[in-house]
MARKOL-234798 format. One line per field, with one value per residue: residue number from 1; residue in three letters; x, y, z of N, C-alpha, C, O in turn. Coordinates in Angstrom, 2 decimals. Layout:
num = (NUM;...)
residu = (Ala;...)
n.x = (X;...)
n.y = (Y;...)
n.z = (Z;...)
ca.x = (X;...)
ca.y = (Y;...)
ca.z = (Z;...)
c.x = (X;...)
c.y = (Y;...)
c.z = (Z;...)
o.x = (X;...)
o.y = (Y;...)
o.z = (Z;...)
END
This chain:
num = (1;2;3;4;5;6;7;8;9;10;11;12;13;14;15;16;17;18;19;20;21;22;23;24;25;26;27;28;29;30;31;32;33;34;35;36;37;38;39;40;41;42;43;44;45;46;47;48;49;50;51;52;53;54;55;56;57;58;59;60;61;62;63;64;65;66;67;68;69;70;71;72;73;74;75;76;77;78;79;80;81;82;83;84;85;86;87;88;89;90;91;92;93;94;95;96;97;98;99;100;101;102;103;104;105;106;107;108;109;110;111;112;113;114;115;116;117;118;119;120;121;122;123;124;125;126;127;128;129;130;131;132;133;134;135;136;137;138;139;140;141;142;143;144;145;146;147;148;149;150;151;152;153;154;155;156;157;158;159;160;161;162;163;164;165)
residu = (Met;Gln;Arg;Ser;Lys;Asn;Asp;Val;Trp;Val;Gly;Leu;Phe;Val;Thr;Ile;Gly;Ala;Val;Ala;Leu;Leu;Phe;Leu;Ala;Leu;Lys;Ser;Ala;Asn;Leu;Leu;Ser;Leu;Asn;Phe;Asp;Ser;Thr;Tyr;Ile;Val;Asn;Ala;Arg;Phe;Asp;Asn;Ile;Gly;Gly;Leu;Lys;Pro;Lys;Ala;Ala;Val;Lys;Ser;Ala;Gly;Val;Val;Val;Gly;Arg;Val;Gln;Ser;Ile;Thr;Phe;Asp;Asp;Lys;Thr;Phe;Gln;Ala;Arg;Val;Asn;Met;Ala;Leu;Glu;Ala;Arg;Tyr;Gln;Phe;Pro;Lys;Asp;Ser;Ser;Leu;Lys;Ile;Leu;Thr;Ser;Gly;Leu;Leu;Gly;Glu;Gln;Tyr;Ile;Gly;Ile;Glu;Ala;Gly;Ala;Asp;Gly;Ala;Asn;Leu;Val;Ala;Gly;Asp;Arg;Ile;Gln;Ser;Thr;Gln;Ser;Ala;Val;Val;Leu;Glu;Asn;Leu;Ile;Ser;Gln;Phe;Leu;Phe;Asn;Lys;Ala;Ala;Asp;Gly;Gly;Asp;Ser;Ala;Ala;Gly;Ala;Gly;Thr;Asp;Thr;Lys;Lys)
n.x = (-134.89;-136.16;-137.81;-135.91;-135.44;-137.09;-138.21;-136.46;-137.09;-139.43;-138.44;-137.06;-138.75;-140.56;-138.51;-137.59;-141.01;-140.95;-138.73;-140.00;-142.45;-141.19;-139.70;-141.92;-143.62;-141.66;-141.58;-144.38;-144.36;-142.96;-140.11;-138.43;-136.13;-135.75;-133.96;-131.89;-131.45;-129.58;-129.81;-129.81;-128.73;-131.25;-132.24;-134.50;-135.69;-138.51;-141.01;-142.73;-143.42;-144.66;-145.72;-144.05;-141.30;-138.96;-137.49;-140.17;-142.52;-141.28;-143.24;-144.48;-146.67;-148.30;-146.42;-144.21;-141.27;-138.90;-137.17;-137.57;-134.20;-132.87;-134.13;-133.60;-133.15;-132.43;-130.36;-130.33;-131.77;-133.96;-135.11;-136.69;-134.74;-134.58;-133.45;-133.75;-133.54;-133.61;-134.59;-132.68;-133.45;-135.41;-135.93;-136.16;-136.59;-134.75;-136.53;-138.69;-141.04;-141.86;-144.76;-145.63;-148.11;-151.19;-151.81;-154.67;-157.53;-156.90;-153.96;-150.53;-147.55;-146.62;-144.30;-145.06;-143.99;-144.09;-143.17;-141.35;-140.34;-138.09;-134.62;-132.69;-132.38;-132.48;-129.37;-126.91;-127.08;-128.89;-130.54;-134.21;-135.95;-138.80;-141.08;-143.97;-145.07;-146.36;-149.90;-151.28;-153.77;-154.58;-153.70;-155.55;-157.83;-158.21;-157.37;-160.05;-162.43;-161.22;-162.14;-164.35;-165.34;-164.43;-165.92;-168.83;-168.55;-168.82;-170.75;-172.34;-172.12;-173.09;-175.65;-176.90;-176.81;-178.94;-180.70;-183.73;-185.57)
n.y = (-44.07;-46.02;-44.96;-44.36;-46.71;-47.98;-46.01;-46.88;-49.56;-48.39;-47.02;-48.82;-50.34;-48.47;-47.86;-50.62;-51.16;-48.54;-49.94;-52.35;-51.17;-49.37;-51.82;-52.79;-51.30;-50.85;-53.17;-53.67;-51.88;-52.83;-53.01;-53.37;-56.21;-59.67;-62.02;-65.06;-66.54;-68.11;-67.03;-66.31;-64.69;-63.54;-61.73;-59.92;-59.07;-55.42;-54.75;-53.04;-51.70;-50.60;-49.95;-51.12;-51.59;-51.89;-54.90;-55.87;-58.40;-61.00;-64.30;-67.81;-68.97;-68.31;-68.44;-66.45;-66.44;-65.26;-61.80;-57.95;-57.00;-54.58;-52.29;-50.90;-49.11;-49.83;-48.51;-48.89;-50.93;-49.63;-50.50;-51.69;-52.99;-55.74;-57.15;-60.09;-61.66;-64.29;-67.34;-69.48;-71.71;-72.79;-73.88;-73.17;-73.89;-73.08;-72.03;-70.91;-68.07;-65.03;-62.43;-59.43;-58.32;-57.13;-57.41;-58.27;-54.78;-52.27;-53.01;-53.46;-54.60;-56.81;-59.59;-62.33;-66.42;-67.98;-71.77;-73.54;-76.23;-77.33;-78.82;-77.76;-75.78;-72.26;-70.59;-68.51;-65.40;-66.26;-65.02;-64.64;-64.75;-64.86;-62.22;-60.58;-57.90;-55.65;-54.52;-51.44;-49.91;-47.37;-47.22;-49.36;-47.93;-45.98;-47.22;-48.25;-45.85;-44.79;-47.04;-47.44;-44.36;-44.99;-46.96;-45.21;-43.46;-44.81;-45.66;-43.11;-42.55;-44.58;-44.41;-42.29;-42.08;-42.82;-46.05;-46.20;-46.35)
n.z = (70.73;69.67;67.95;65.82;65.15;63.88;62.38;60.49;58.83;57.82;56.05;54.26;53.58;51.71;50.27;49.07;47.90;45.75;44.42;42.97;41.98;39.88;38.30;37.46;35.68;33.57;33.31;32.11;30.15;28.34;28.10;29.79;29.46;30.78;30.91;29.73;28.97;26.05;22.94;18.97;16.49;13.86;10.45;7.89;5.93;4.49;3.39;4.83;7.35;9.14;12.13;14.09;16.28;17.81;20.30;20.44;20.14;18.90;17.41;17.36;16.25;18.74;20.82;22.34;20.83;20.65;20.74;18.50;17.66;16.19;13.84;11.20;8.34;5.25;2.99;-0.15;-1.02;-0.24;1.70;5.33;7.57;9.97;13.06;14.70;18.20;18.07;21.23;21.68;22.10;20.50;17.12;13.50;10.34;7.02;5.36;6.66;6.92;7.56;9.44;9.93;12.49;13.64;17.81;18.12;16.77;16.73;18.79;19.96;17.86;16.14;14.87;13.71;13.25;10.68;10.72;7.87;5.32;5.46;5.86;7.21;9.24;10.70;10.90;13.36;12.40;9.23;6.78;6.48;3.72;3.22;3.44;4.61;4.91;7.48;7.59;6.63;8.86;7.53;5.16;3.50;3.98;2.48;0.09;0.33;-0.05;-1.94;-4.01;-4.05;-5.27;-7.55;-8.16;-8.05;-9.76;-12.37;-12.27;-12.19;-14.75;-16.04;-15.94;-16.69;-19.85;-22.28;-23.63;-24.74;-27.38)
ca.x = (-133.90;-136.60;-138.77;-134.74;-135.80;-138.97;-138.07;-135.64;-137.67;-140.57;-137.85;-136.24;-140.24;-140.91;-138.16;-138.84;-142.08;-140.74;-138.44;-141.06;-143.33;-140.15;-140.10;-143.19;-143.88;-140.17;-141.85;-145.38;-144.44;-141.86;-138.32;-137.13;-136.44;-134.81;-134.47;-131.27;-131.78;-128.81;-129.53;-129.29;-129.84;-131.85;-132.23;-135.78;-136.36;-139.30;-141.23;-142.92;-142.83;-146.21;-145.79;-143.54;-141.08;-137.45;-138.36;-141.19;-142.63;-141.68;-144.10;-144.67;-147.44;-148.80;-145.60;-143.23;-140.00;-137.54;-137.85;-136.82;-133.41;-132.98;-134.52;-132.17;-132.79;-131.39;-130.73;-129.63;-132.96;-135.03;-136.32;-136.62;-134.41;-134.94;-132.92;-134.19;-132.55;-134.55;-134.32;-131.75;-133.75;-136.19;-134.75;-136.74;-136.49;-134.43;-137.96;-140.00;-141.81;-142.15;-145.32;-146.02;-149.44;-150.69;-152.37;-156.26;-157.73;-155.71;-152.53;-148.89;-147.65;-145.73;-143.71;-144.98;-142.90;-144.44;-142.17;-141.47;-140.13;-136.47;-134.28;-132.04;-132.29;-131.78;-128.48;-127.05;-126.28;-129.30;-131.39;-135.26;-136.20;-140.39;-141.62;-144.65;-145.37;-147.66;-151.40;-151.66;-154.59;-154.82;-153.81;-156.72;-159.20;-157.60;-158.07;-161.66;-162.77;-161.30;-162.45;-166.14;-164.98;-164.72;-167.66;-170.26;-168.35;-168.81;-172.13;-172.85;-171.72;-173.97;-177.30;-177.01;-176.85;-180.55;-180.57;-184.35;-184.73)
ca.y = (-45.36;-47.19;-44.63;-43.80;-48.32;-48.48;-45.62;-47.28;-50.46;-48.05;-46.38;-50.14;-51.23;-47.88;-48.50;-51.59;-51.00;-47.81;-50.66;-52.89;-50.36;-49.22;-53.33;-53.51;-49.96;-51.19;-54.53;-53.48;-50.99;-53.77;-51.97;-54.18;-57.67;-60.54;-63.08;-64.78;-67.82;-67.67;-66.26;-66.47;-63.74;-63.54;-60.76;-59.87;-56.87;-55.49;-53.59;-51.92;-52.23;-50.05;-49.57;-52.29;-51.59;-52.71;-55.24;-56.28;-60.13;-62.51;-65.38;-68.63;-70.32;-68.04;-68.33;-65.31;-67.61;-64.13;-60.34;-57.60;-56.47;-54.00;-51.63;-50.23;-48.51;-50.26;-47.23;-48.69;-51.24;-48.84;-51.46;-51.90;-54.26;-55.82;-58.16;-60.51;-62.30;-65.57;-67.76;-71.09;-73.34;-72.97;-74.26;-72.82;-74.59;-72.22;-71.50;-70.60;-67.15;-63.92;-61.84;-58.57;-58.74;-57.60;-58.09;-56.46;-54.44;-51.27;-52.86;-53.21;-55.50;-58.22;-60.57;-64.07;-66.73;-69.00;-72.85;-73.81;-77.08;-76.97;-79.36;-77.02;-74.87;-71.29;-70.41;-66.91;-64.05;-65.89;-63.54;-65.28;-64.30;-64.32;-61.98;-60.06;-56.49;-54.69;-54.27;-50.42;-49.14;-45.81;-47.97;-50.20;-46.89;-44.75;-47.81;-48.34;-44.92;-44.96;-47.83;-47.29;-43.39;-45.46;-48.07;-44.18;-42.12;-45.63;-45.77;-42.31;-42.14;-45.30;-43.66;-40.47;-42.27;-44.06;-46.99;-46.22;-45.30)
ca.z = (69.30;69.44;66.84;64.90;64.48;62.79;60.69;58.96;58.76;57.69;54.93;53.94;52.59;50.91;49.26;48.01;46.96;45.33;43.02;42.57;41.03;38.92;37.99;36.83;34.78;32.67;32.71;31.27;28.97;27.10;28.27;30.87;29.27;31.91;29.45;30.12;28.23;24.77;21.64;17.48;15.61;12.31;10.43;7.44;5.04;4.89;2.41;5.01;8.46;9.19;13.77;14.80;17.66;18.78;21.61;20.32;20.24;17.84;18.09;16.47;17.28;19.44;21.76;22.11;20.90;20.50;20.31;17.89;18.96;16.14;12.63;10.54;6.88;3.72;2.03;-1.31;-1.06;0.00;2.83;6.45;8.06;10.92;13.52;15.42;18.66;18.75;22.17;21.13;22.69;19.07;15.97;12.93;9.10;6.39;4.45;7.75;6.47;8.58;9.22;10.90;12.69;14.71;18.79;18.24;16.42;17.08;19.42;19.08;16.24;17.56;14.32;13.77;12.79;10.36;9.74;7.03;5.85;4.94;6.43;7.36;10.63;11.13;12.00;13.49;10.81;8.17;6.31;6.14;2.98;2.86;4.61;4.60;4.74;8.11;6.93;7.69;8.15;6.45;3.64;3.71;4.29;1.42;-0.89;-0.08;-0.47;-3.92;-5.32;-3.98;-5.55;-9.06;-9.02;-8.29;-11.17;-12.87;-11.89;-12.40;-15.58;-17.23;-15.68;-18.18;-20.43;-22.03;-24.15;-25.33;-29.35)
c.x = (-134.82;-137.14;-137.56;-135.28;-136.48;-139.30;-137.21;-136.13;-138.77;-139.56;-137.24;-138.01;-140.76;-139.45;-137.95;-139.27;-141.59;-140.24;-139.18;-141.72;-142.71;-140.22;-141.01;-143.80;-142.28;-140.95;-142.81;-145.07;-143.21;-140.58;-137.56;-137.06;-135.18;-134.74;-132.19;-130.69;-130.67;-130.03;-129.41;-129.88;-129.71;-131.55;-134.35;-134.86;-137.76;-140.13;-141.95;-143.55;-143.56;-145.83;-144.87;-141.83;-139.77;-137.76;-139.22;-141.72;-142.15;-142.19;-144.01;-146.39;-148.26;-148.22;-144.44;-141.66;-138.96;-138.39;-137.34;-135.78;-133.04;-133.63;-134.26;-133.08;-132.16;-132.12;-130.05;-131.27;-134.00;-136.37;-135.48;-136.10;-134.65;-134.32;-133.60;-133.09;-133.73;-133.37;-132.94;-132.40;-134.90;-135.68;-136.31;-136.13;-135.76;-135.11;-139.02;-139.79;-141.81;-143.36;-145.40;-147.34;-149.33;-152.39;-153.41;-156.53;-156.70;-154.10;-151.82;-149.01;-146.18;-145.05;-143.84;-144.63;-144.16;-143.18;-142.32;-140.74;-139.36;-135.89;-133.88;-132.22;-131.73;-130.38;-128.07;-126.45;-127.88;-130.36;-132.82;-136.42;-137.70;-140.69;-142.78;-145.11;-146.32;-148.86;-151.29;-152.66;-155.54;-154.69;-155.33;-157.98;-159.02;-158.11;-159.43;-161.80;-162.36;-161.88;-164.07;-166.12;-165.23;-165.41;-168.36;-170.06;-169.35;-170.41;-172.96;-173.24;-172.92;-175.75;-177.67;-177.22;-178.45;-180.25;-182.25;-183.85;-186.30)
c.y = (-45.66;-46.34;-44.86;-45.67;-48.61;-47.70;-45.99;-48.74;-49.78;-47.33;-48.03;-50.12;-49.63;-47.89;-49.75;-51.33;-49.94;-49.08;-51.55;-52.11;-50.15;-50.32;-52.73;-51.55;-50.98;-52.19;-54.62;-53.21;-51.27;-52.96;-53.11;-56.20;-59.03;-61.92;-63.79;-66.12;-66.99;-67.49;-66.67;-64.97;-63.55;-61.92;-60.98;-58.87;-57.06;-54.25;-52.01;-52.48;-51.75;-49.21;-50.36;-51.61;-52.72;-52.58;-55.64;-57.69;-60.46;-63.79;-66.15;-69.59;-70.44;-67.72;-67.38;-66.09;-66.31;-62.98;-59.37;-56.88;-55.11;-53.37;-50.92;-50.10;-48.56;-48.62;-47.80;-49.96;-50.27;-49.61;-51.32;-53.05;-54.57;-57.21;-58.60;-61.67;-63.47;-66.65;-69.76;-72.52;-73.83;-73.21;-73.80;-73.45;-73.10;-71.35;-70.89;-68.37;-66.26;-62.94;-60.19;-58.82;-57.33;-57.63;-57.14;-56.02;-53.01;-51.31;-53.35;-54.42;-55.78;-58.91;-62.07;-64.81;-68.13;-70.98;-73.29;-75.55;-77.55;-78.16;-79.05;-76.35;-73.77;-71.47;-68.71;-66.18;-64.18;-64.96;-64.80;-64.37;-64.13;-63.64;-61.40;-58.81;-56.21;-54.56;-52.68;-50.20;-48.04;-46.18;-48.51;-49.22;-46.31;-45.39;-47.79;-47.65;-44.37;-45.36;-47.66;-45.14;-44.07;-45.67;-46.58;-43.36;-43.49;-46.00;-44.57;-41.96;-42.85;-44.85;-42.30;-40.56;-43.49;-44.39;-46.58;-45.67;-44.61)
c.z = (68.56;67.65;65.27;63.79;63.69;61.89;59.69;57.82;57.15;55.73;53.93;53.29;51.89;49.38;47.98;46.90;45.81;43.99;42.59;41.68;39.92;37.36;37.30;35.15;33.89;32.33;31.50;30.07;27.48;27.60;28.72;30.17;30.72;31.64;30.15;29.41;26.45;23.67;20.59;17.31;14.15;12.02;9.00;7.33;4.57;4.42;3.24;6.71;10.06;11.48;14.48;14.91;17.84;20.14;21.04;20.11;19.20;18.48;17.11;17.82;18.51;20.98;21.58;22.08;20.52;20.73;19.22;18.27;17.99;15.01;12.87;9.45;6.09;2.71;0.12;-1.41;-1.18;1.16;4.17;7.45;9.18;12.08;14.73;16.88;19.06;19.66;20.95;21.40;21.41;17.87;14.82;11.39;7.95;5.76;5.90;6.87;7.69;7.61;9.32;10.94;14.08;16.23;19.16;17.04;16.11;18.25;18.11;18.03;16.13;15.25;14.77;12.71;12.20;9.98;8.23;6.61;4.88;5.87;7.96;8.54;11.15;11.97;12.47;12.09;9.72;7.86;5.72;4.53;2.51;4.04;4.03;5.26;6.40;6.62;7.82;7.00;7.07;5.11;3.45;3.84;3.16;0.43;-1.02;-0.78;-2.07;-4.81;-5.18;-4.27;-6.95;-9.37;-9.00;-8.98;-12.08;-13.40;-12.84;-13.64;-17.16;-16.83;-16.27;-18.88;-21.19;-23.08;-25.17;-26.56;-29.63)
o.x = (-134.79;-136.95;-137.89;-135.42;-136.41;-140.08;-137.14;-135.80;-138.89;-140.08;-137.10;-138.05;-141.82;-139.49;-138.06;-138.84;-141.80;-140.89;-139.01;-141.55;-143.24;-140.50;-140.62;-144.21;-142.53;-141.16;-142.60;-145.30;-142.82;-140.41;-136.53;-137.83;-134.06;-135.43;-131.43;-129.52;-130.88;-131.15;-128.78;-130.87;-128.72;-130.99;-135.17;-133.99;-138.29;-140.04;-141.93;-144.03;-143.38;-145.79;-144.95;-141.22;-139.73;-138.06;-138.67;-140.72;-142.85;-141.86;-143.61;-146.78;-148.73;-148.80;-143.70;-141.01;-137.98;-139.61;-136.36;-136.00;-132.82;-134.29;-134.30;-133.94;-131.30;-133.12;-129.41;-132.01;-134.77;-137.58;-134.29;-136.84;-135.06;-134.82;-133.98;-132.11;-134.48;-132.19;-132.82;-132.16;-135.25;-134.72;-137.43;-134.90;-136.35;-134.74;-140.17;-138.79;-141.75;-143.40;-145.07;-147.94;-148.49;-153.57;-153.46;-155.98;-155.85;-153.37;-151.92;-149.99;-145.10;-145.73;-143.25;-144.73;-144.83;-142.55;-143.38;-140.57;-139.68;-136.70;-134.20;-131.98;-130.74;-130.16;-128.74;-125.67;-128.36;-130.94;-132.61;-137.38;-137.94;-140.66;-142.83;-145.59;-147.32;-148.76;-151.24;-152.91;-156.53;-155.28;-156.20;-159.10;-160.13;-159.00;-160.03;-161.60;-162.98;-162.20;-164.85;-166.85;-166.25;-165.98;-168.68;-170.88;-170.50;-170.95;-173.78;-174.25;-173.32;-176.76;-178.64;-177.85;-178.83;-179.64;-182.07;-182.83;-186.49)
o.y = (-45.69;-46.85;-45.27;-45.86;-49.49;-47.90;-45.65;-48.97;-50.27;-47.28;-47.88;-49.64;-49.91;-47.91;-49.82;-51.23;-50.42;-49.26;-51.62;-52.38;-50.53;-50.10;-52.04;-51.31;-52.18;-52.32;-55.17;-53.90;-50.67;-51.98;-53.65;-57.12;-58.85;-62.81;-63.06;-66.51;-65.91;-67.97;-67.73;-64.36;-63.44;-61.09;-61.87;-58.23;-58.14;-53.10;-50.83;-53.59;-52.07;-48.01;-50.22;-51.21;-53.95;-51.65;-56.74;-58.27;-60.07;-64.29;-65.73;-70.12;-71.40;-67.19;-67.57;-66.30;-66.76;-62.91;-59.93;-56.06;-54.17;-54.39;-50.21;-50.98;-47.71;-48.08;-47.04;-49.44;-50.16;-49.49;-51.03;-53.86;-53.59;-58.31;-57.84;-62.32;-63.50;-66.89;-70.52;-73.70;-75.01;-72.49;-74.05;-73.44;-72.04;-70.20;-70.48;-67.74;-66.79;-62.66;-59.77;-59.34;-56.85;-57.79;-56.10;-56.59;-52.97;-50.35;-53.53;-54.98;-55.19;-58.35;-62.76;-64.43;-68.91;-71.08;-73.32;-76.23;-78.05;-78.54;-79.46;-77.42;-73.85;-72.06;-67.77;-66.45;-63.14;-64.24;-65.64;-63.60;-63.39;-64.04;-61.60;-58.98;-56.92;-54.53;-52.55;-50.18;-47.99;-45.72;-47.67;-49.71;-46.02;-44.88;-47.45;-47.89;-43.79;-44.86;-47.75;-44.51;-43.71;-45.24;-46.37;-42.45;-43.20;-46.41;-44.74;-41.31;-42.42;-45.04;-41.55;-39.65;-44.57;-43.61;-46.65;-45.07;-43.89)
o.z = (67.33;66.55;64.16;62.58;62.83;60.96;58.51;56.65;56.03;54.62;52.72;52.15;51.34;48.15;46.75;45.75;44.69;42.96;41.37;40.49;38.88;36.19;36.36;34.01;33.94;31.12;30.41;29.08;26.47;26.88;28.31;30.46;31.21;32.14;30.79;29.43;25.91;23.87;20.67;17.72;13.43;12.74;9.21;7.91;4.30;4.85;2.91;6.97;11.23;11.75;15.70;13.92;17.94;20.89;21.12;19.71;18.27;19.56;16.03;18.87;19.13;21.93;20.61;23.10;19.93;20.88;18.72;19.16;18.76;14.75;13.88;9.45;5.84;2.24;-0.61;-2.25;-2.13;1.38;4.32;8.00;9.81;11.86;15.63;16.53;20.03;19.40;19.99;21.15;21.31;17.63;15.26;11.40;8.13;5.52;5.70;6.51;8.80;6.41;8.21;10.00;14.84;15.92;19.82;16.09;15.22;18.53;16.89;17.54;16.07;14.38;15.61;11.54;12.89;8.93;7.60;7.63;3.80;6.72;9.08;9.10;11.88;13.03;12.04;11.18;9.29;8.68;4.83;4.61;1.55;5.20;2.82;6.38;6.29;5.39;9.05;5.80;6.34;4.14;3.22;3.79;2.71;-0.25;-2.04;-1.98;-2.96;-5.89;-6.12;-3.51;-7.53;-10.38;-10.17;-9.16;-12.42;-14.43;-13.74;-13.89;-18.24;-17.51;-16.18;-19.41;-20.73;-23.82;-26.38;-26.92;-30.61)
END
């Protein structure tokens, strides 16, 4: 009887450990959000969202103030529509602006809010007009290489002409 009682306790601790590991895995992968605060939904349109994903952080001054709720494609404007759930305790002016930023050099992307100066605050369903798309590393590299190739072509053409008389 003593052995079966020990087996129950060991089984209980193993189960609690497995649940704790599952919780940590979901939390670290940003797939689990245990936030019971009330939120309000605002949306914005971006020309390019890069690698932004649903449940990505929405930050202001480095503080997480909400999460990306959903991302859809608008086939009329050919832009990405991003819905964000902002915590109700954080109020932002209607003329606030959004940027898609990256944590570190190659880290995950998040949305940064810069507060505006309008007297009226955002309410549920509002659309933020001022947005700045993500900086895509591949586009920067290709633009740099294209500019270098263009500069090299000009200097090569100038080097071939002789101005001596």
